[in-house]
C-alpha positions in Angstrom: 0.0 0.0 0.0 1.4 3.4 -1.0 1.5 6.0 1.8 0.0 9.0 0.0 1.6 11.4 2.6 5.1 10.5 1.3 4.8 8.9 -2.1 2.9 9.2 -5.4 -0.2 7.2 -5.7 -0.8 4.6 -8.4 -4.3 5.3 -9.6 -6.2 2.8 -11.8 -9.1 4.0 -14.0 -11.5 1.2 -15.1 -12.8 2.6 -18.4 -14.7 1.8 -21.5 -12.3 1.4 -24.5 -10.5 4.7 -25.0 -11.8 5.1 -28.6 -15.4 5.0 -27.1 -14.9 7.9 -24.7 -16.7 11.2 -25.5 -13.9 13.7 -25.1 -16.1 16.7 -24.9 -18.0 15.4 -21.8 -15.6 12.8 -20.3 -14.9 13.4 -16.6 -12.5 10.5 -16.1 -9.8 12.0 -18.3 -10.2 15.4 -16.6 -9.5 13.7 -13.2 -6.6 11.7 -14.7 -5.0 15.0 -15.9 -5.3 16.4 -12.4 -3.8 13.3 -10.8 -0.8 13.4 -13.1 -0.3 17.1 -12.5 0.1 16.3 -8.9 2.8 13.6 -9.6 0.6 10.5 -9.3 0.7 7.6 -11.7 -2.4 7.1 -13.8 -3.2 3.7 -15.4 -6.3 2.3 -17.1 -7.9 -1.0 -17.8 -11.1 -2.3 -19.4 -13.5 -4.8 -18.0 -12.0 -7.6 -20.2 -8.6 -7.7 -18.6 -9.3 -8.6 -14.9 -8.5 -12.0 -13.6 -9.3 -13.7 -10.2 -7.6 -16.8 -9.1 -6.4 -18.5 -5.9 -3.5 -16.0 -5.6 -5.7 -12.8 -5.8 -7.1 -10.3 -8.2 -5.0 -9.3 -11.2 -5.3 -6.8 -14.0 -3.6 -6.0 -17.2 -3.2 -2.2 -17.2 -1.7 0.5 -19.4 -0.3 3.9 -18.4 -2.9 6.5 -19.1 -1.6 9.7 -20.8 -3.8 12.6 -21.9 -2.5 14.8 -24.8 -3.0 18.6 -24.8 -5.8 18.1 -27.2 -7.6 16.0 -24.5 -7.1 12.8 -26.4 -6.1 9.8 -24.3 -3.4 7.3 -25.3 -1.9 4.2 -23.8 1.7 3.9 -22.5 3.6 1.1 -20.8 1.6 -2.2 -20.3 1.9 -4.2 -17.0 0.1 -7.1 -15.4 -0.1 -6.6 -11.6 -2.1 -7.5 -8.5 -4.9 -4.9 -8.0 -3.7 -4.4 -4.5 -0.5 -2.8 -5.9 -2.7 0.2 -6.8 -3.6 2.9 -4.3 -6.9 3.9 -5.7 -9.2 2.3 -8.3 -11.9 4.4 -10.0 -14.7 2.3 -11.6 -15.8 4.6 -14.4 -17.4 2.3 -17.0 -20.7 3.4 -18.4 -23.8 1.3 -17.9 -25.2 -1.2 -18.5 -24.3 -3.0 -15.2 -24.2 -6.3 -17.0 -22.3 -9.6 -16.4 -19.0 -8.0 -17.5 -19.5 -5.1 -15.1 -20.6 -7.3 -12.2 -17.6 -9.6 -12.6 -15.2 -6.6 -12.2 -17.2 -5.2 -9.3 -17.2 -8.5 -7.5 -13.5 -9.0 -8.2 -12.7 -5.5 -6.8 -14.8 -6.4 -3.8 -12.1 -8.9 -2.8 -9.6 -6.1 -2.4 -11.8 -3.2 -1.3 -10.5 -3.5 2.3 -6.9 -2.9 1.1 -7.4 -0.6 -1.9 -9.7 2.5 -2.1 -12.3 1.6 -4.7 -14.6 4.4 -5.9 -17.5 3.7 -6.0 -17.8 0.9 -3.5 -18.4 -2.2 -5.6 -21.0 -3.8 -3.3 -23.0 -0.6 -3.2 -22.9 -0.1 -7.0 -24.2 -3.6 -7.4 -26.9 -3.0 -4.8 -28.3 0.3 -6.1 -29.6 1.0 -9.6 -29.2 4.5 -10.8 -32.8 4.9 -12.0 -34.4 3.0 -9.1 -32.4 4.8 -6.4 -34.6 7.9 -6.4 -37.4 5.7 -5.1 -35.4 5.4 -1.9 -36.3 9.0 -1.4 -40.1 9.1 -2.0 -40.5 12.7 -0.7 -38.3 13.9 -3.5 -39.0 11.4 -6.3 -41.8 12.0 -8.9 -44.4 9.2 -9.2 -42.6 6.3 -10.8 -43.2 2.6 -11.5 -40.8 -0.2 -12.5 -42.3 -3.4 -13.8 -42.1 -6.2 -16.4 -45.9 -6.1 -16.8 -47.0 -3.9 -19.8 -50.5 -3.6 -18.4 -49.3 -2.1 -15.1 -47.1 0.3 -17.0 -49.9 1.3 -19.3 -52.2 1.8 -16.3 -49.7 4.3 -14.9 -49.5 6.2 -18.2 -53.3 6.4 -18.3 -53.3 7.9 -14.8 -50.6 10.4 -15.7 -51.6 11.3 -19.3 -48.0 12.0 -20.3 -45.0 10.0 -19.0 -41.4 9.1 -19.6 -40.5 5.5 -20.5 -36.9 4.5 -19.5 -34.8 1.4 -19.8 -33.4 0.3 -16.5 -29.8 -0.1 -17.5 -28.8 2.4 -20.2 -27.4 5.9 -20.0 -27.0 9.2 -21.8 -30.7 9.3 -22.7 -30.6 6.2 -24.8 -33.9 4.4 -25.1 -35.8 7.1 -23.2 -39.2 8.1 -24.8 -41.8 10.7 -23.9 -45.2 9.1 -24.4 -48.9 9.8 -24.1 -51.7 7.2 -23.8 -51.8 6.6 -27.5 -48.1 6.1 -28.0 -47.3 4.3 -24.8 -48.2 0.7 -25.8 -45.7 0.6 -28.7 -43.0 2.5 -26.8 -43.3 0.1 -23.8 -43.2 -2.9 -26.1 -40.2 -1.6 -27.9 -38.2 -1.0 -24.7 -39.1 -4.4 -23.3 -37.9 -6.0 -26.6 -34.7 -3.9 -26.8 -33.7 -4.8 -23.2 -34.9 -8.4 -22.7 -35.3 -9.6 -19.2 -35.3 -6.1 -17.7 -38.2 -4.2 -16.1 -39.1 -0.9 -17.7 -39.4 2.4 -15.7 -42.2 4.8 -16.3 -42.1 8.1 -14.6 -44.4 11.2 -14.5 -43.5 13.7 -17.2 -42.3 16.9 -15.6 -43.1 19.9 -17.9 -40.5 21.9 -15.9 -37.9 20.0 -18.0 -38.4 22.7 -20.6 -36.5 25.0 -18.2 -33.8 22.4 -17.7 -32.6 19.3 -15.9 -29.9 20.1 -13.3 -26.9 17.8 -12.9 -25.6 18.2 -9.4 -22.2 16.6 -8.8 -21.3 15.3 -5.3 -18.1 13.9 -3.9 -18.1 12.1 -0.6 -21.6 13.4 -0.1 -20.5 17.1 -0.6 -21.8 19.5 -3.2 -19.1 20.1 -5.8 -21.0 22.0 -8.5 -24.0 22.0 -10.8 -25.1 22.8 -14.4 -28.5 23.2 -16.0 -29.1 21.2 -19.1 -31.8 22.7 -21.3 -33.4 20.6 -24.1 -32.9 21.8 -27.7 -36.6 21.9 -28.4 -40.1 20.7 -27.3 -40.3 17.0 -26.7 -36.5 16.7 -26.7 -34.4 15.2 -23.9 -32.3 17.2 -21.5 -29.2 15.0 -21.9 -26.0 16.6 -23.2 -25.5 13.6 -25.5 -29.0 14.3 -26.9 -28.2 17.9 -27.9 -29.1 19.8 -24.7 -27.3 23.1 -24.1 -25.8 23.9 -20.8 -26.1 27.0 -18.6 -25.0 28.2 -15.2 -27.4 27.6 -12.3 -27.9 27.9 -8.6 -29.7 25.5 -6.2 -33.1 26.2 -4.7 -33.8 25.5 -1.1 -35.5 22.2 -2.0 -32.5 21.2 -4.1 -30.2 22.0 -1.2 -32.4 19.8 1.0 -32.1 17.0 -1.6 -28.3 17.3 -1.7 -28.1 17.1 2.1 -30.4 14.1 2.5 -29.1 12.1 -0.5 -25.5 13.1 0.1 -25.6 11.7 3.6 -27.0 8.5 2.3 -24.4 8.2 -0.4 -21.6 8.8 2.1 -22.9 6.0 4.3 -23.0 3.7 1.2 -19.5 4.6 0.2 -20.8 6.0 -3.1 -18.1 8.6 -3.2 -18.9 10.1 -6.6 -22.4 10.8 -7.8 -24.5 12.9 -10.1 -28.0 13.9 -9.1 -30.5 14.7 -11.8 -33.2 17.1 -10.6 -36.1 18.5 -12.7 -38.6 21.0 -11.2 -37.4 20.1 -7.7 -37.8 16.3 -8.2 -35.0 13.8 -8.1 -35.2 11.7 -11.2 -31.8 9.8 -11.3 -28.8 9.2 -9.0 -25.8 8.5 -11.3 -23.3 6.3 -9.5 -21.5 4.3 -12.2 -19.7 7.0 -14.1 -21.1 10.4 -13.1 -19.9 13.2 -15.3 -20.5 16.8 -16.3 -17.5 18.3 -14.5 -16.3 19.8 -17.8 -19.7 21.4 -18.4 -19.8 22.8 -14.8 -16.3 24.2 -15.2 -17.3 25.8 -18.5 -20.2 27.7 -17.1 -18.6 28.6 -13.8 -15.0 29.3 -14.9 -13.8 27.0 -12.1 -11.5 23.9 -12.1 -13.6 21.6 -9.9 -11.5 18.6 -10.6 -9.0 19.9 -8.0 -11.7 19.7 -5.3 -12.7 16.2 -6.4 -9.1 14.9 -6.5 -8.5 16.5 -3.1 -11.4 14.4 -1.8 -10.2 11.2 -3.5 -6.7 11.6 -2.1 -8.2 12.0 1.3 -10.2 8.7 0.9 -7.1 6.9 -0.2 -5.1 8.4 2.7 -7.8 7.3 5.3 -7.9 3.7 4.0 -4.1 3.6 4.0 -4.1 4.7 7.6 -6.8 2.2 8.7 -5.0 -0.6 6.9 -1.7 0.2 8.7 -3.5 0.2 12.0 -5.0 -3.3 11.3 -1.6 -4.7 10.5 0.1 -3.4 13.6 
């Protein structure tokens, strides 16, 4: 275990393949640049290169470099025990499928020795789109079910609703429906994501004024950005063409941050992105929360410094506890 008070950390990012990263929105590379600026080593691996055997958990990793253009590239390749790293950042995009679960379960073996962000057991326990239901005072009316009739009944009650796949991200598969269009939309999502329930949520017309992404680290507010749809009926996702603007938090939103942040801290979900529309919590992103670049752009700040400060502190605390246990 590295002592972060005296030596550089060795930081491992678990990422999707580098060629799939969206450079204009990617938060992982922004954090990697800040770690390297501070003299820490940065490495990356994909889900396909982890191994668990009787001797431990191993990974094939490559040095992670970021060019001035923001493009990532791989350097030296090593195969090493995961416990040789100081900090592991799980930053793969959903779905949380069999590949994702294997990596999370493997990292669970070493989470007592290596700081893993977010905690593998908690990521597996809490789904990003279901988690708002843990906070019914702040969540809009929502149903998750495999039964098309139950889902259609909900739409009939609401009139207009949002249909979401359980496991995707970046607005993919999300549809705004009315009573007439709901049956085909629900059938299409059930067919596209076999075996998964479908989420149907009340449509919030306040989305026309924006969907706030609120970034938290260790339960603390880091920053926020408002994402405004490009037109009526369009989604408020950056990957779906939404524009971004500066924002402030309302009293209710500050209350949501306090309540959800305290829960996330207890669950060791150190990095999270809350999505709030019209004062309602619609998603809690915990796999690869992003938007730091957009928050920086509208605030003029460099909030990756605050996030890396917090991550260094988490690694330092675990290193201290591990030394105490071995004394």
